[in-house]
C-alpha positions as CSV (number, residue, x, y, z in Angstrom):
1,M,-19.6,-13.6,60.3
2,A,-20.8,-10.4,61.8
3,A,-24.2,-10.4,63.4
4,P,-27.1,-8.9,61.4
5,Y,-28.2,-5.4,62.2
6,G,-31.2,-5.4,64.4
7,I,-33.9,-3.0,65.6
8,S,-35.0,-3.9,69.1
9,P,-34.8,-2.6,72.7
10,T,-31.5,-4.4,73.1
11,D,-30.1,-3.9,69.6
12,R,-30.2,-0.4,68.0
13,S,-27.4,-1.1,65.4
14,G,-29.9,-1.2,62.5
15,V,-31.2,2.3,63.4
16,I,-27.7,3.6,63.5
17,V,-26.7,2.1,60.1
18,I,-29.9,3.4,58.5
19,A,-29.5,6.9,59.8
20,A,-25.8,7.2,59.0
21,T,-26.0,5.8,55.4
22,L,-29.3,7.5,54.5
23,F,-28.2,11.0,55.5
24,M,-24.7,10.5,54.1
25,S,-26.3,9.6,50.7
26,W,-28.4,12.7,50.7
27,M,-25.3,14.8,51.7
28,V,-23.3,13.3,48.8
29,L,-26.1,14.1,46.3
30,V,-26.3,17.7,47.5
31,S,-22.5,18.0,47.3
32,L,-22.5,16.6,43.7
33,F,-25.2,19.1,42.8
34,R,-23.0,21.9,44.1
35,V,-20.1,20.6,42.0
36,Y,-22.3,20.6,38.9
37,M,-23.3,24.2,39.5
38,R,-19.7,25.3,39.8
39,V,-18.5,23.3,36.8
40,A,-21.4,23.9,34.4
41,M,-23.4,26.9,35.6
42,N,-21.6,29.6,37.6
43,G,-18.0,28.7,38.3
44,P,-15.3,28.9,39.3
45,A,-15.5,27.4,42.8
46,G,-14.6,29.6,45.7
47,W,-13.1,28.8,49.1
48,D,-16.6,28.3,50.5
49,D,-17.1,25.4,48.0
50,V,-13.7,23.9,48.7
51,V,-14.2,23.9,52.4
52,V,-17.7,22.3,52.4
53,W,-16.4,19.6,49.9
54,I,-13.6,18.8,52.3
55,G,-16.1,18.7,55.1
56,G,-18.2,16.3,53.1
57,A,-15.3,14.0,52.5
58,V,-14.5,14.0,56.2
59,G,-18.2,13.3,56.9
60,I,-18.0,10.2,54.7
61,G,-15.0,9.1,56.9
62,N,-17.1,9.7,59.9
63,V,-19.7,7.2,58.6
64,G,-16.9,4.7,58.0
65,A,-15.8,5.0,61.6
66,I,-19.4,4.6,62.8
67,M,-19.8,1.4,60.6
68,K,-16.7,0.0,62.1
69,S,-17.9,0.7,65.6
70,V,-21.2,-1.0,64.8
71,S,-19.4,-4.0,63.6
72,H,-17.7,-4.2,67.0
73,G,-20.9,-3.9,69.0
74,L,-22.1,-0.2,69.0
75,G,-25.8,-0.2,69.6
76,R,-25.9,-3.6,71.2
77,I,-26.3,-4.7,74.8
78,D,-23.7,-7.5,74.3
79,P,-20.9,-6.0,72.2
80,S,-18.4,-8.4,70.7
81,D,-15.5,-6.0,71.2
82,E,-16.3,-3.1,73.5
83,E,-12.9,-1.5,73.3
84,G,-12.8,-1.6,69.5
85,A,-16.3,-0.1,69.3
86,M,-15.3,2.7,71.7
87,K,-12.1,3.5,69.8
88,A,-14.0,3.7,66.5
89,L,-16.7,5.9,68.1
90,Y,-14.0,8.2,69.5
91,T,-12.6,8.6,66.0
92,A,-16.1,9.3,64.7
93,D,-16.5,12.1,67.2
94,L,-13.3,13.8,66.2
95,L,-14.3,13.6,62.5
96,F,-17.7,14.9,63.4
97,L,-16.2,18.1,64.8
98,V,-14.0,18.6,61.8
99,S,-16.8,18.1,59.3
100,H,-19.4,20.1,61.2
101,G,-16.9,22.9,61.6
102,A,-16.1,22.9,57.9
103,A,-19.8,23.4,57.2
104,K,-19.9,26.4,59.4
105,L,-16.7,27.8,57.9
106,S,-18.1,27.4,54.4
107,V,-21.3,29.4,55.3
108,C,-19.2,32.2,56.8
109,L,-16.9,32.3,53.8
110,L,-19.9,32.5,51.5
111,L,-21.3,35.4,53.6
112,R,-18.0,37.1,53.3
113,R,-17.9,36.5,49.6
114,L,-21.2,38.3,49.2
115,G,-20.3,41.5,51.0
116,R,-18.3,44.6,50.1
117,E,-18.8,46.9,53.1
118,G,-15.6,47.2,55.3
119,A,-17.4,46.8,58.6
120,Y,-19.3,43.8,57.4
121,L,-16.2,42.1,56.1
122,R,-14.4,42.7,59.4
123,L,-17.3,41.0,61.2
124,C,-17.0,38.0,58.8
125,T,-13.3,37.8,59.5
126,L,-13.9,37.9,63.2
127,D,-16.5,35.1,62.9
128,L,-14.1,33.0,60.9
129,A,-11.5,33.3,63.7
130,V,-14.1,32.4,66.3
131,L,-15.1,29.3,64.3
132,V,-11.5,28.1,63.9
133,V,-10.9,28.5,67.6
134,W,-14.1,26.6,68.4
135,V,-13.2,23.7,66.2
136,L,-9.6,23.5,67.5
137,A,-10.7,23.8,71.1
138,S,-13.5,21.2,70.7
139,I,-11.1,18.7,69.1
140,L,-8.6,19.3,71.9
141,A,-11.3,18.9,74.6
142,V,-12.5,15.6,73.1
143,S,-8.9,14.3,72.6
144,L,-8.1,14.8,76.3
145,Q,-11.4,13.8,77.8
146,C,-11.3,11.5,80.9
147,D,-8.0,9.6,80.8
148,P,-5.8,11.3,78.2
149,S,-3.9,8.0,77.6
150,Q,-7.2,6.3,76.8
151,P,-9.7,9.0,75.9
152,W,-12.1,6.6,74.3
153,D,-12.7,4.7,77.6
154,L,-15.8,6.3,79.1
155,G,-16.8,3.4,81.3
156,E,-15.8,5.1,84.6
157,C,-16.0,8.7,83.4
158,R,-19.0,11.0,83.5
159,S,-17.1,14.3,83.0
160,F,-17.1,13.9,79.2
161,I,-20.7,15.0,79.2
162,T,-19.7,18.3,80.8
163,G,-17.2,18.9,78.1
164,W,-19.7,18.2,75.4
165,R,-22.1,20.7,77.1
166,A,-19.5,23.4,76.7
167,I,-18.9,22.4,73.1
168,T,-22.6,22.5,72.4
169,A,-23.1,25.9,74.0
170,F,-20.5,27.5,71.8
171,D,-21.9,25.5,68.8
172,V,-25.2,27.2,69.3
173,I,-23.6,30.6,69.7
174,T,-21.6,30.3,66.4
175,E,-24.7,29.2,64.5
176,S,-26.6,32.2,65.8
177,L,-23.7,34.4,64.7
178,L,-24.0,33.1,61.1
179,V,-27.7,33.9,61.0
180,G,-26.9,37.4,62.4
181,L,-24.4,38.0,59.6
182,S,-27.0,37.1,57.0
183,I,-29.3,39.8,58.5
184,R,-26.4,42.3,58.6
185,L,-25.7,41.5,54.9
186,V,-29.1,42.7,53.6
187,W,-29.8,45.2,56.3
188,G,-28.7,48.3,54.3
189,V,-29.6,47.0,50.9
190,Q,-32.4,48.7,49.0
191,M,-34.8,45.9,48.2
192,R,-38.3,44.8,49.1
193,R,-38.9,43.4,52.5
194,T,-40.0,40.1,51.1
195,Q,-36.8,39.8,49.2
196,K,-34.8,40.4,52.3
197,V,-36.8,37.7,54.1
198,G,-36.1,35.3,51.3
199,V,-32.3,35.8,51.6
200,I,-32.3,35.6,55.4
201,A,-34.4,32.4,55.2
202,A,-31.7,30.8,53.0
203,F,-29.1,31.3,55.7
204,G,-31.7,30.9,58.4
205,T,-31.8,27.1,57.8
206,R,-28.9,27.1,60.2
207,L,-31.5,27.6,63.0
208,L,-32.8,24.1,62.2
209,I,-29.3,22.9,62.9
210,V,-29.5,24.6,66.3
211,V,-32.5,22.4,67.1
212,L,-30.6,19.3,66.1
213,I,-27.6,20.4,68.2
214,I,-29.8,20.8,71.3
215,L,-31.6,17.5,70.6
216,R,-28.3,15.7,70.4
217,Q,-27.1,17.2,73.7
218,S,-30.4,16.2,75.4
219,Y,-29.8,12.6,74.4
220,L,-26.2,12.8,75.6
221,N,-27.4,14.0,79.0
222,Q,-29.6,11.0,79.3
223,A,-26.9,8.4,78.3
224,G,-26.0,6.0,81.1
225,L,-22.6,4.5,81.8
226,N,-24.0,1.0,82.2
227,N,-24.3,-0.6,78.7
228,I,-22.8,2.6,77.3
229,L,-22.7,1.3,73.7
230,L,-26.4,0.7,73.8
231,S,-27.3,3.9,75.7
232,M,-25.3,6.0,73.2
233,S,-27.4,4.8,70.3
234,N,-29.7,7.8,70.2
235,V,-26.7,10.1,70.6
236,V,-25.0,8.5,67.6
237,V,-28.2,8.7,65.5
238,A,-28.7,12.4,66.4
239,T,-25.0,13.1,65.6
240,E,-25.3,11.6,62.1
241,V,-28.5,13.5,61.4
242,L,-26.9,16.8,62.7
243,L,-23.7,16.3,60.8
244,H,-25.1,15.6,57.3
245,S,-27.9,18.2,57.7
246,S,-25.3,20.8,58.6
247,L,-23.3,20.0,55.4
248,M,-26.5,20.1,53.3
249,A,-27.7,23.4,54.9
250,A,-24.3,24.9,53.9
251,T,-25.4,24.5,50.2
252,V,-28.9,25.9,50.5
253,P,-27.9,29.6,50.2
254,C,-26.1,28.7,46.9
255,L,-29.4,27.7,45.2
256,K,-30.8,30.1,42.7
257,P,-34.3,30.4,44.2
258,F,-32.9,31.9,47.3
259,V,-30.4,34.4,45.9
260,I,-32.6,35.6,43.1
261,A,-33.9,38.2,45.6
262,F,-30.7,40.2,45.2
263,N,-31.6,41.1,41.6
264,T,-32.9,44.6,42.5
265,G,-30.9,46.8,40.2
266,W,-29.2,48.3,43.2
267,G,-25.8,47.7,41.8
268,Q,-24.7,47.6,38.2
269,G,-21.6,45.5,37.8
270,G,-19.1,43.8,35.5
271,Q,-17.8,40.2,35.9
272,K,-14.9,41.4,38.1
273,D,-14.5,39.5,41.4
274,G,-17.6,37.5,41.1
275,S,-20.1,40.4,40.6
276,Y,-23.7,39.7,39.8
277,L,-24.5,41.4,36.5
278,R,-22.3,41.2,33.4
279,S,-21.9,43.9,30.8
280,E,-20.1,44.3,27.5
281,T,-19.1,47.1,25.2
282,S,-17.4,46.5,21.9
283,E,-15.9,48.4,19.0
284,G,-16.5,47.4,15.5
285,P,-18.2,48.2,12.2
286,P,-21.6,50.1,12.5
287,S,-24.5,47.8,13.0
288,K,-28.0,47.7,14.3
289,A,-28.8,47.9,18.0
290,R,-27.8,44.8,19.7
291,S,-28.8,43.2,23.0
292,H,-26.4,41.3,25.2
293,P,-28.2,39.3,27.9
294,Y,-26.2,37.3,30.4
295,P,-27.3,34.7,32.9
296,A,-27.0,35.7,36.6
297,D,-24.6,34.1,38.9
298,D,-25.8,32.2,41.9
299,E,-23.7,34.1,44.3
300,I,-23.8,37.9,44.4
301,T,-21.1,40.4,45.2
302,M,-22.8,43.6,46.1
303,I,-21.4,46.9,44.9
304,S,-22.1,50.3,46.3
305,P,-24.0,53.0,44.5
306,A,-20.8,55.0,44.0
307,E,-19.2,52.0,42.2
308,A,-22.3,51.6,40.1
309,R,-22.2,55.2,39.0
310,E,-18.5,54.9,38.1
311,H,-19.2,51.8,36.1
312,E,-22.0,53.6,34.2
313,R,-19.6,56.5,33.4
314,T,-17.0,54.0,32.1
315,L,-19.6,52.4,29.8
316,E,-20.8,55.8,28.4
317,E,-17.2,57.0,27.7
318,A,-16.4,53.7,25.9
319,S,-19.4,53.9,23.6
320,G,-19.6,57.7,23.0
321,G,-22.6,58.1,25.3
322,L,-24.8,55.9,23.2
323,V,-25.5,53.2,25.8
324,I,-28.9,52.5,27.3
325,H,-29.0,50.7,30.6
326,E,-32.2,48.7,31.0
327,T,-32.8,46.9,34.3
328,R,-35.9,44.8,34.5
329,E,-36.9,44.3,38.1
330,G,-37.6,40.7,38.9
331,S,-35.7,39.5,35.9
332,L,-32.5,37.5,36.0
333,R,-30.7,39.7,33.5
334,T,-29.8,43.2,32.6
335,E,-29.5,44.3,29.0
336,Y,-27.0,46.8,27.8
337,I,-28.1,48.0,24.3
338,E,-25.5,49.6,22.1
339,M,-27.0,52.1,19.6
340,R,-24.8,53.0,16.7
341,P,-25.8,54.9,13.4
342,L,-26.8,52.7,10.5
343,K,-24.8,52.8,7.2
344,G,-25.5,55.9,5.3
345,S,-26.9,57.8,8.3
346,E,-23.9,60.1,8.4
347,A,-25.0,61.6,5.1
348,L,-28.4,62.6,6.5
């Protein structure tokens, strides 16, 4: 029977299990909430949703590998199977890179989904390419660390820490690029400063991930090769907190309280390609003025003033010029009121 998980100076397995399972549970709850939003509130799902859900599934696999490593002795001074524990930890590291990279890609895809400007979209595409290269290069570096025939064996190898330093440096850079893209997204949009700050703050949660990235690397720098499964305990805990926090932070910008700031009336739009405000004109028998309110989506595709003016002209032509556009600032809806003559009015 496996030894019970302990929390002591010579047994940190209990801390590892608690951190991994607790943060994984929170990540799963946040992911389920995102699924509910897409199914019941503002679907369909986009590529940003699909990528972060895949990352969440890989993150669960990462926890499975960590639990297997703990069962072989990770976190203990006297492991029952050191090689088995190191192999499972090596697998967990690879899954960490895939899952963490998926969280980054999801945020970048969401930022690209919100924009329309050509230069901004090119920046998003470039950032996506950088992220893909970082993920692939990081996986390759970890796969070939120390002895390529046994990359999990770190007992006589100190160079793996240098490799992780390079991975961490580019990790911080890519996180900073994502925050920079969010600033570029709202830079030229006509809205109050407080609203811009609210949107940037939603994506700015990635800065908290930067803190966790640096903290993890600091623990890794302090890890010793003697009793490596025990000395890596803090690194593993920091890795699990970082991974699942990164996945949860990828969902924060999708929450309505953060994206509500975009409802400025700057762009009038239809439901084409995920636009923010919906409108409707219809032909039928004369009736009284009618109001068609629609709920706002949680993601916003911004349209330019020229597109907005073109949309207004289309609406006016479709209804004979009897359309009133009413935009309420600070509200989550725009009402298009169709005004048609009542019965008998033609005789007046």
